[in-house]
C-alpha positions in Angstrom: -7.3 -7.1 -23.5 -4.9 -4.3 -23.6 -5.1 -2.3 -20.3 -6.0 1.4 -20.2 -3.3 3.8 -19.8 -3.6 5.8 -16.8 -3.6 9.2 -19.0 -6.3 7.6 -20.8 -8.6 6.8 -18.0 -8.3 10.4 -16.2 -9.1 12.2 -19.4 -12.3 10.2 -20.1 -13.2 10.5 -16.2 -12.5 14.2 -16.3 -14.8 14.6 -19.0 -17.6 12.2 -17.9 -17.5 14.5 -14.8 -17.7 17.5 -16.4 -20.7 16.1 -18.6 -22.6 15.0 -15.3 -22.0 18.2 -13.5 -22.2 20.6 -16.9 -25.5 18.9 -18.6 -27.9 19.1 -15.4 -26.6 22.4 -14.7 -27.2 23.4 -18.5 -30.7 21.7 -18.6 -31.7 23.1 -15.1 -30.5 26.9 -16.2 -32.8 26.5 -19.5 -35.6 25.6 -17.6 -35.1 28.4 -15.7 -34.8 30.9 -18.0 -37.9 29.7 -19.9 -40.0 30.4 -16.9 -38.1 33.9 -16.3 -39.1 34.6 -19.8 -42.8 33.3 -19.4 -43.3 35.4 -16.4 -41.3 38.3 -18.0 -43.7 38.2 -21.2 -46.9 37.4 -19.2 -46.1 40.7 -17.0 -45.7 42.5 -20.4 -49.3 41.4 -21.4 -50.4 42.2 -18.1 -48.8 45.7 -18.2 -50.0 46.5 -21.5 -54.0 45.5 -20.4 -53.4 48.0 -17.6 -52.2 50.7 -20.0 -55.1 50.2 -22.0 -57.0 50.3 -18.8 -55.4 53.8 -18.1 -56.0 55.4 -21.6 -59.3 54.4 -21.5 -60.7 55.7 -17.8 -58.6 59.1 -18.8 -59.6 59.5 -22.8 -62.4 56.7 -23.2 -62.6 54.3 -26.2 -63.0 56.7 -29.1 -59.9 58.2 -28.4 -58.0 54.9 -29.4 -59.3 54.5 -32.9 -57.1 56.5 -35.6 -58.5 58.9 -37.8 -56.1 58.6 -40.6 -57.5 55.5 -42.1 -54.6 53.2 -41.2 -55.0 52.2 -37.9 -55.0 48.5 -36.8 -57.5 49.1 -34.3 -61.1 47.9 -35.6 -64.5 49.2 -34.2 -66.4 45.4 -33.7 -70.3 46.5 -34.4 -71.6 42.9 -34.8 -70.7 38.7 -35.4 -70.4 39.6 -39.2 -67.7 41.8 -38.6 -65.8 39.5 -36.2 -66.2 36.6 -38.8 -65.0 38.9 -41.9 -62.2 39.8 -39.5 -61.6 36.5 -39.1 -61.5 35.1 -42.7 -59.7 38.2 -43.8 -56.5 37.8 -40.9 -56.2 34.0 -40.7 -52.9 33.8 -42.7 -51.6 37.2 -42.4 -48.1 38.2 -41.1 -49.3 41.1 -38.5 -48.1 41.9 -35.6 -47.9 39.2 -32.9 -49.3 41.0 -30.0 -52.6 42.5 -30.0 -55.6 43.4 -27.7 -59.6 43.8 -27.4 -62.2 45.5 -25.4 -65.3 44.4 -24.3 -68.3 46.6 -23.0 -70.0 46.0 -20.0 -71.8 43.2 -21.9 -69.0 41.8 -23.2 -69.6 42.7 -26.2 -66.8 43.6 -28.6 -66.3 47.2 -29.1 -62.3 47.4 -30.1 -59.9 44.8 -31.0 -56.3 44.9 -33.0 -57.0 43.3 -36.6 -54.4 40.3 -35.5 -57.1 39.5 -32.6 -60.5 40.2 -33.6 -61.2 36.6 -34.3 -60.4 35.3 -30.7 -63.4 34.9 -29.2 -65.2 36.6 -26.5 -64.0 35.9 -22.4 -66.5 34.2 -20.0 -67.0 34.5 -16.6 -65.1 32.4 -15.1 -62.2 32.5 -17.1 -58.7 32.6 -15.2 -56.8 35.8 -15.9 -54.1 33.6 -18.1 -55.1 31.3 -20.6 -54.3 29.6 -23.8 -56.1 30.0 -26.7 -55.8 28.2 -30.1 -57.1 30.0 -33.5 -56.6 28.4 -36.6 -52.6 27.6 -36.8 -51.7 29.7 -34.3 -51.6 29.3 -30.4 -52.1 32.6 -28.4 -51.3 33.4 -24.7 -54.3 36.1 -23.5 -54.6 37.8 -20.4 -58.1 39.0 -19.4 -58.3 42.4 -17.0 -61.9 43.2 -16.0 -62.3 46.8 -14.9 -65.2 46.8 -12.5 -65.0 51.0 -12.6 -65.5 51.6 -16.3 -67.4 48.3 -16.7 -65.2 47.3 -19.7 -63.1 44.0 -20.0 -59.6 44.6 -21.6 -58.1 41.6 -23.0 -54.1 41.5 -24.5 -53.0 38.4 -26.3 -49.8 37.5 -27.8 -48.9 34.6 -30.2 -46.4 31.8 -29.1 -44.4 32.6 -32.2 -42.4 35.0 -30.6 -41.7 32.8 -27.4 -40.7 30.2 -30.0 -38.5 32.6 -31.2 -36.7 33.3 -27.6 -36.8 29.5 -27.3 -35.1 28.7 -30.2 -32.4 31.4 -29.3 -31.9 30.2 -26.0 -31.5 26.2 -27.2 -28.8 27.9 -29.2 -27.6 30.2 -26.6 -27.2 26.9 -23.9 -26.9 24.3 -26.8 -24.2 25.2 -29.1 -21.8 26.4 -26.7 -22.0 23.0 -24.7 -22.1 20.6 -27.7 -18.6 22.6 -29.4 -17.1 23.5 -26.0 -17.4 19.3 -25.0 -15.1 18.5 -27.5 -12.6 21.1 -27.2 -12.8 20.2 -23.3 -11.8 17.1 -23.9 -8.7 18.2 -26.2 -7.7 20.6 -23.3 -8.3 18.1 -20.4 -6.4 15.3 -22.1 -3.3 18.1 -22.7 -4.2 19.2 -19.1 -3.3 15.1 -18.2 -0.5 14.7 -20.3 1.2 17.8 -18.9 0.2 17.1 -15.5 1.6 13.1 -15.2 4.9 14.5 -16.8 6.7 13.7 -14.1 5.6 10.2 -14.0 7.5 10.0 -17.0 10.6 11.8 -16.2 10.9 9.3 -13.5 10.4 6.3 -15.7 13.3 7.8 -17.7 15.2 7.8 -14.6 14.5 4.4 -13.7 15.3 3.3 -16.7 18.7 5.1 -17.0 19.8 4.1 -13.6 22.7 1.5 -13.6 22.8 -0.9 -11.6 23.9 -1.6 -8.4 24.1 2.2 -8.2 23.4 3.4 -4.5 22.6 7.2 -5.8 19.0 8.2 -4.8 16.5 9.5 -7.6 15.8 12.8 -7.8 13.3 15.3 -9.8 13.6 18.4 -9.9 10.7 20.2 -8.7 8.7 17.1 -8.1 5.3 17.6 -6.9 4.1 17.4 -3.5 1.7 13.5 -4.1 5.3 12.2 -5.9 7.5 12.9 -3.3 6.2 10.3 -0.6 6.7 7.6 -4.2 10.2 9.0 -4.5 11.1 8.6 -1.0 9.7 5.1 -0.9 11.2 4.1 -4.1 14.4 5.5 -3.0 14.3 3.4 0.2 12.8 0.0 -1.5 16.1 0.6 -4.0 18.5 0.8 -1.5 17.2 -2.1 0.5 17.5 -4.0 -2.6 21.1 -3.1 -3.4 21.6 -3.9 0.3 20.0 -7.4 -0.1 22.2 -8.2 -3.7 25.1 -6.7 -1.4 24.2 -9.1 1.1 24.3 -12.0 -1.4 27.1 -11.1 -2.9 29.0 -10.9 0.1 27.2 -14.4 1.3 28.2 -16.0 -2.1 32.0 -15.0 -1.3 31.9 -15.8 2.6 30.7 -19.5 1.4 33.4 -19.8 -1.6 36.1 -18.7 0.8 35.0 -20.8 3.9 33.9 -24.0 2.5 36.7 -24.4 0.3 39.2 -25.6 3.1 37.0 -27.8 4.8 36.1 -29.6 1.7 39.4 -30.0 0.2 40.3 -31.6 3.6 37.5 -34.1 3.7 38.5 -35.1 0.1 42.3 -35.4 1.1 41.1 -37.7 4.2 38.6 -39.8 2.3 41.0 -40.3 -0.9 44.0 -41.5 1.9 41.5 -43.8 3.3 40.7 -45.3 -0.2 44.0 -45.8 -1.0 45.7 -47.3 2.2 45.5 -50.8 3.2 46.5 -50.6 6.2 43.8 -50.4 8.7 45.4 -47.9 11.1 45.9 -45.1 8.7 42.5 -45.7 7.3 40.9 -45.1 10.5 43.1 -42.2 11.2 42.2 -40.8 7.5 38.5 -41.2 8.5 38.4 -39.8 11.9 40.5 -36.5 10.2 37.3 -36.8 7.7 34.8 -37.0 10.6 36.8 -33.7 11.9 36.3 -32.2 8.7 32.6 -32.6 8.3 32.7 -31.3 12.1 34.2 -28.0 11.3 32.6 -27.7 7.7 29.1 -28.0 9.8 30.1 -25.2 12.4 31.5 -23.0 9.5 28.1 -23.4 7.6 26.3 -22.4 11.2 28.2 -19.5 11.6 27.7 -18.3 7.8 24.0 -18.7 8.1 23.8 -17.3 11.4 25.8 -14.2 10.2 23.6 -14.0 7.1 20.1 -13.9 9.0 21.6 -11.1 11.1 22.8 -9.1 8.4 19.2 -9.7 6.4 17.7 -8.2 9.9 15.5 -11.4 10.4 15.9 -10.8 13.9 14.4 -7.5 13.2 10.7 -9.1 13.4 11.0 -10.8 16.9 11.4 -7.5 18.8 10.4 -8.0 22.5 11.6 -7.1 25.9 14.7 -9.5 26.6 16.4 -10.2 30.1 19.6 -10.6 29.5 20.2 -12.5 32.6 18.0 -15.4 31.1 19.2 -15.7 27.9 22.6 -15.8 29.2 21.9 -18.8 31.5 20.8 -20.4 28.4 23.3 -19.8 26.5 25.8 -21.2 29.2 23.5 -24.1 29.3 23.7 -24.9 25.7 27.5 -24.9 26.0 27.8 -27.1 28.5 29.4 -29.6 26.6 32.0 -27.4 24.6 33.2 -25.6 28.4 33.9 -29.4 29.6 35.6 -30.3 26.7 37.8 -27.2 26.9 39.0 -27.8 29.8 38.2 -23.7 31.0 36.7 -22.6 33.8 33.8 -20.5 33.1 32.4 -18.0 36.1 28.6 -16.7 35.7 28.1 -13.0 37.8 25.4 -11.8 38.2 25.3 -8.1 39.4 21.6 -7.6 39.3 18.8 -10.0 39.1 17.3 -9.1 36.3 18.9 -6.9 33.3 16.0 -6.3 30.7 16.8 -4.6 27.6 14.5 -4.1 24.4 15.6 -6.2 21.3 16.0 -9.6 19.3 16.8 -12.5 21.6 18.1 -14.5 18.7 20.6 -11.7 17.8 21.5 -11.3 21.7 22.0 -15.4 22.2 24.3 -15.4 18.8 26.4 -12.2 20.5 26.9 -14.3 24.0 27.5 -17.5 22.4 30.1 -16.2 20.3 31.7 -14.2 22.9 32.2 -16.9 25.2 33.3 -19.2 22.3 35.8 -16.7 21.6 37.0 -16.6 24.8 37.4 -20.6 25.1 39.4 -20.8 21.9 41.6 -18.3 23.8 42.5 -19.2 26.7 44.4 -22.3 27.2 43.5 -25.3 29.4 43.3 -24.5 33.1 42.4 -20.6 32.1 39.5 -18.9 33.2 36.5 -17.1 31.6 34.3 -14.6 33.1 30.9 -13.9 32.2 29.3 -10.4 34.0 26.2 -9.1 33.6 24.9 -5.9 35.5 23.8 -2.3 34.5 24.6 1.3 35.2 21.6 4.2 35.3 20.9 3.9 31.3 22.8 1.0 29.9 22.7 -2.7 30.6 26.4 -4.2 30.2 27.7 -7.8 29.4 31.3 -8.2 30.3 33.2 -11.1 28.7 36.8 -11.7 30.7 39.6 -14.1 30.0 43.1 -14.6 31.2 44.6 -15.9 27.9 47.1 -14.0 25.8 44.9 -11.2 24.5 45.2 -8.8 21.6 47.7 -6.0 21.3 46.2 -2.9 21.4 47.4 -1.6 18.1 45.5 -5.0 16.6 42.1 -4.8 18.6 40.3 -3.0 15.6 41.0 -5.7 13.1 39.6 -8.2 14.9 35.9 -7.4 14.0 36.8 -8.2 10.5 35.6 -11.0 8.5 37.7 -14.2 8.4 40.3 -12.2 10.8 41.7 -15.0 13.2 44.2 -14.4 16.0 47.4 -17.0 15.8 46.5 -17.7 19.6 43.0 -19.2 19.3 42.5 -23.0 19.1 39.8 -25.0 18.0 37.3 -24.7 15.0 37.3 -20.9 14.8 36.9 -19.3 11.5 37.2 -15.5 12.3 33.2 -15.3 11.9 32.4 -14.7 15.6 33.4 -11.7 16.4 31.7 -10.3 13.1 28.0 -11.7 14.1 28.8 -10.0 17.7 29.4 -6.7 16.0 26.3 -6.9 13.8 23.8 -8.3 16.7 25.3 -5.0 18.5 24.4 -2.7 15.4 21.2 -4.0 15.5 20.6 -2.9 19.3 22.3 0.1 19.3 25.1 -1.3 21.2 28.6 0.0 21.8 31.8 -2.7 22.1 34.7 -2.0 23.7 38.0 -4.2 24.0 39.7 -3.5 27.0 42.9 -5.1 29.1 41.8 -7.7 31.6 41.7 -7.7 35.4 43.5 -10.7 35.5 46.9 -9.2 34.2 46.5 -11.0 31.1 44.2 -11.5 28.5 40.7 -9.8 27.3 38.1 -7.8 28.2 35.6 -7.4 25.9 32.6 -5.1 27.2 29.0 -4.7 25.4 27.0 -2.0 26.2 23.3 -1.4 25.4 20.3 0.9 26.0 18.0 -0.3 28.7 14.2 -1.4 28.3 12.2 2.2 28.9 
C-alpha cells in the first residue's frame, strides 16, 4: 500500500474540516432564514388584516367594492355564489394573496376572487392555520373585530413561499456546491506552497556533500521548521563526530597494532625455526611479552575510544576524588611494586567531591600515575596529591624523573607521542586519554616543574560539585 503524502493528507483534512463546519452552518443558516421568512410572511398577512379592519371601521365594507366592474372583490350573498366562484377560479392564475370578510353571523360578505372558495372560519380556530383547497395549500390568518362585529381573514398561497424557498436553496446551496471544489483546489495550492520549505530542505540534504560539517541553512525558514533545522544540524554534527572517531580509531588500530603483531610473528617463527631449546624459550618469552604489550595497547585504544564517544556521559554522578584515587592505587599495586618506584598518596582534605564520570576520572588518574612510573628510574619517587581550593579540586602527580623541556610540553598530548626517556609499555596514548577525560569535566591541565628539582609536575584542576 502506497503511503499517503503529507500534502494530500493536509489537503483532505482541511477540506473535511471545512465541510464538517460549513455544511452544518449552511443548514442551520437556511433553517433560520426559513423561520424568518415564515414569520415575515405571517406578519404581512396580519398587517393586511389590520389594514382592512381600519378601512372597514372608517368607510364601511361598501367602500372596498370597486365601481368600474374590474375589481377582484366580489359580493358573497349566498352559498350558490360561493360554489360558482369556487368552480370558476379553481385553476386560475390569480394573485396569490387574498382576503375574506364575514358579518356578525360569520356569513361571507366580501372576498377576493382567489379566496372566495375558502370555507368560513369556525369558533375556536387558531389565528394562523393552513388550509388546502384543491391543488393549493393556503396560509390563513383570522382577525375577529369585536367592535365592528366582523371577521376578517387574509390568506396567501404557499406558492410564493415555495418560490422564496427555492431561491434560498439556490442562494445557500449552489455557492456551497460550487465553492467546495474550488476551495479544495485553493487548499491544495496553499498546502503545496506552505510545504515548500520542506522541499527546499530535502534538496539541501540531497546536495550536501558526504563528510561536510557545514550546517544547513534555509532562507526565511518558518518558525515551525527552525527547531527541526536545529535538531537536524545537531544530529548531523554528531554523526560527523562519530564518523571522525571511527576513522581516527581505525587509523589508531592500524598504527598501533602493526608493531606488536609483527613482533609476535617474528618470535614465533624464530621459536619454530630453531632446534635450540634455550633459543626457543627466549623467542616464546618475547612472543608472550609482545602479547601482553598488545593486550595493553588494545585496552588503551578502547579506553580512548570510549572517552571520545562520550559513553561515560551516561554515568554522570557525584564523585569523591579521594576514593577514586585510592581505588586506582589499589588496582596498580602490582605495577607499582614491579617498577621499583616509591608512590606517596597525600590527601590534603578527607573528601574532595566533584560532579563527573567515575570511569573517566579513574582513567585520568591511572594514566597519570602510569605515565609517571614509566619516566622515573628505579629508586625514584612519585607523589599523588589530591586537594581543593575555594572553587576547584586539584590533582597533582609529581615525579623526580628526567622531566620534559618546556618547549616540548605542548606536544606530549598528541596521540602516539612518546618521550625517549620513558620505559615500559607506553605507546603515547596515556596523556591523550588524560586530556579527553579532562575535557569531559571542564578541567585544565598544566605541565609544571617538579618541586624535587628534576622531573615533572602534572596539575589537573576541575570545578567542585555544587
